[in-house]
C-alpha positions as CSV (number, residue, x, y, z in Angstrom):
1,M,-8.6,-15.9,-28.2
2,I,-6.7,-17.4,-25.4
3,I,-5.5,-20.1,-27.3
4,L,-4.0,-17.5,-29.7
5,D,-2.4,-15.5,-26.9
6,V,-0.6,-18.7,-25.6
7,V,0.7,-19.9,-29.3
8,L,2.3,-16.2,-29.3
9,G,3.9,-16.3,-26.0
10,N,5.2,-20.2,-26.8
11,I,6.6,-18.5,-30.0
12,R,8.1,-15.8,-28.4
13,A,9.7,-17.8,-25.5
14,E,10.8,-20.7,-27.7
15,L,12.6,-17.7,-29.8
16,K,14.3,-16.6,-27.1
17,R,15.3,-19.8,-25.1
18,Q,16.9,-20.9,-28.8
19,G,18.6,-17.2,-29.2
20,I,16.9,-16.7,-32.3
21,T,16.0,-13.0,-33.8
22,Q,12.7,-12.1,-35.2
23,N,14.4,-11.6,-38.6
24,E,16.3,-14.6,-38.5
25,F,12.5,-16.7,-37.7
26,A,11.2,-14.6,-40.6
27,E,13.7,-15.6,-43.2
28,Q,13.7,-19.3,-41.9
29,M,10.2,-19.1,-42.4
30,G,10.2,-17.3,-45.3
31,Y,8.2,-14.4,-44.8
32,S,9.3,-11.0,-44.9
33,N,9.8,-8.8,-41.4
34,V,6.7,-6.7,-41.7
35,Y,4.6,-10.0,-42.3
36,M,6.5,-11.9,-39.0
37,S,6.1,-8.9,-36.9
38,D,2.3,-8.7,-37.8
39,M,2.0,-12.3,-37.3
40,L,4.2,-12.2,-33.9
41,R,1.9,-9.4,-32.5
42,K,-1.7,-10.7,-32.9
43,I,-2.2,-14.4,-34.8
44,K,-5.6,-14.4,-37.2
45,L,-7.4,-17.6,-36.5
46,G,-8.2,-18.6,-40.2
47,A,-7.0,-21.1,-42.4
48,D,-2.9,-19.3,-42.9
49,S,-2.8,-19.7,-38.9
50,L,-2.7,-23.3,-39.0
51,S,0.0,-23.4,-41.7
52,F,1.8,-20.8,-39.8
53,L,1.5,-22.4,-36.7
54,E,2.9,-26.0,-38.8
55,K,5.6,-24.2,-40.3
56,A,6.7,-22.4,-37.2
57,A,6.7,-25.5,-35.0
58,G,9.0,-27.0,-37.7
59,V,11.3,-24.5,-38.1
60,L,12.0,-24.4,-34.1
61,G,12.2,-28.0,-33.9
62,I,9.5,-28.8,-31.7
63,S,5.6,-30.3,-32.4
64,P,2.7,-28.2,-33.1
65,H,1.2,-29.5,-30.1
66,Q,3.9,-27.6,-27.9
67,L,3.3,-24.7,-29.4
68,I,-0.4,-24.6,-28.5
69,T,-0.3,-25.9,-25.0
70,A,0.2,-23.1,-22.0
71,N,3.0,-23.6,-20.2
72,V,2.0,-23.1,-16.3
73,A,4.4,-23.0,-14.1
74,P,3.6,-25.0,-10.8
75,V,2.0,-23.4,-8.3
76,D,4.3,-24.3,-5.4
77,S,7.2,-22.5,-7.7
78,Y,5.0,-18.9,-6.6
79,V,4.4,-17.1,-3.3
80,S,1.8,-15.2,-2.6
81,I,2.3,-11.5,-1.1
82,P,-0.2,-9.7,0.7
83,Y,-1.2,-6.1,-0.5
84,L,-1.2,-3.8,2.7
85,G,-4.8,-2.1,3.3
86,G,-7.7,-2.1,1.4
87,D,-9.6,-5.2,-0.2
88,V,-7.0,-5.7,-2.9
89,P,-6.1,-9.3,-3.8
90,D,-2.3,-10.4,-2.7
91,V,0.1,-10.5,-5.4
92,A,1.9,-13.6,-6.5
93,F,6.0,-13.4,-7.2
94,N,8.1,-16.1,-7.9
95,V,9.9,-18.0,-5.7
96,D,12.9,-17.6,-7.3
97,F,12.8,-14.2,-7.4
98,I,12.0,-13.6,-3.9
99,N,15.0,-15.6,-2.8
100,R,17.4,-13.3,-5.1
101,L,16.2,-10.2,-2.9
102,G,17.4,-12.3,0.0
103,V,14.1,-11.0,2.0
104,A,11.8,-13.4,3.7
105,T,8.6,-13.6,2.5
106,D,7.0,-13.0,5.6
107,A,8.8,-9.9,5.8
108,L,7.1,-8.5,2.2
109,F,4.0,-6.6,1.3
110,V,2.9,-4.9,-1.8
111,N,1.4,-1.6,-2.1
112,T,1.0,1.1,-4.7
113,M,2.7,4.2,-5.8
114,P,0.1,6.9,-4.1
115,D,1.2,9.6,-6.0
116,E,3.3,11.8,-8.1
117,S,6.3,12.7,-5.9
118,M,8.7,10.3,-6.5
119,E,8.9,10.7,-10.8
120,P,10.7,10.2,-12.4
121,T,12.1,7.0,-10.5
122,I,8.5,5.7,-9.3
123,K,5.5,6.7,-11.0
124,A,2.0,7.0,-9.4
125,G,0.3,3.3,-9.3
126,D,3.5,1.9,-10.1
127,L,3.6,-1.4,-8.0
128,L,5.7,-1.5,-4.9
129,L,7.4,-4.6,-3.1
130,I,8.2,-3.4,0.2
131,A,10.4,-5.2,3.1
132,K,9.5,-4.6,6.9
133,R,12.6,-3.0,8.4
134,R,13.7,-1.0,11.5
135,E,16.6,0.7,10.5
136,I,17.2,3.5,8.0
137,K,20.0,3.6,5.5
138,H,21.5,6.5,3.7
139,A,19.7,7.6,0.1
140,R,17.0,4.6,0.1
141,I,13.4,4.7,-0.6
142,Y,11.3,3.9,2.2
143,M,7.4,3.8,3.6
144,F,6.2,5.2,6.4
145,K,3.0,6.9,8.1
146,L,2.8,10.1,9.5
147,G,0.1,11.7,10.9
148,G,-2.4,9.0,9.5
149,D,-0.5,9.8,6.2
150,T,1.2,6.8,4.1
151,I,4.6,8.4,2.9
152,I,7.1,6.7,0.3
153,K,10.0,8.8,-0.1
154,R,14.0,8.7,-0.3
155,I,15.5,9.4,3.2
156,I,18.9,11.2,3.6
157,L,20.7,10.7,6.4
158,Q,21.8,14.2,8.2
159,T,23.0,13.8,11.5
160,D,22.4,11.4,14.5
161,Y,18.8,13.0,15.2
162,N,17.8,14.3,11.8
163,V,16.9,13.2,8.4
164,F,16.0,14.8,5.2
165,V,12.6,13.1,3.7
166,K,13.1,14.2,0.1
167,A,10.9,13.9,-3.0
168,D,12.7,12.8,-6.2
169,N,10.1,15.0,-7.9
170,S,11.0,18.5,-7.3
171,S,7.2,20.0,-7.7
172,F,7.0,18.4,-4.4
173,P,8.3,19.4,-0.7
174,S,10.6,17.1,1.1
175,S,11.6,18.3,4.6
176,C,13.7,17.6,7.5
177,V,12.4,15.3,10.5
178,D,13.3,13.5,13.7
179,K,15.1,10.6,12.8
180,A,13.7,9.0,16.0
181,E,9.8,9.8,15.1
182,L,10.6,8.4,11.5
183,T,12.0,5.3,12.7
184,R,8.8,5.2,14.9
185,S,7.1,5.6,11.9
186,L,8.6,3.4,9.8
187,V,6.8,0.6,7.5
188,G,9.5,-0.7,5.4
189,E,12.4,-0.3,2.6
190,L,11.2,0.0,-1.1
191,V,12.8,-3.6,-2.8
192,W,11.1,-3.8,-6.2
193,Q,9.2,-1.7,-8.4
194,G,6.8,-2.4,-11.5
195,R,5.1,-0.7,-13.6
196,R,1.6,-1.5,-14.7
197,A,1.4,-1.5,-18.8
């Protein structure tokens, strides 16, 4: 049920905001830590959930209405970042987060890790935020297109003319590539990654 998910999210957020641990909250509510853990994972619809809600609001010093109201952030606090390739919808990111990255939003796009070559650093299917770049820096992770393939690897600068394209997963090959060729095929640099649950 959506409303129960909202209540759980609001309780967790309020606990975090007030710096109250789950153990402290359980004690103030008069419940065992095990019971509180169960309640905070999944409030069950029933008579006891209403009394739990009222009691939780009282302990937290807020109204029950605040616990059942979805706290939706304003739309203008998010920016839509396009997914590179395919018919995948854009991904919304918090504007403050993007600003902290120091990259213009029009220089960003989203993609997913196509394989296991960068494990354990990046797992296959991880969401990647890539910033368009034309310059290669030592030991950073980049996305580039070589021979029609999208490749995401760590770049190790070796000389003015060659770079080492390194897979973090030793089961995958690494190779030496002409720096000028790689720079021409460069799409961007990894600036953030997220793991899907």
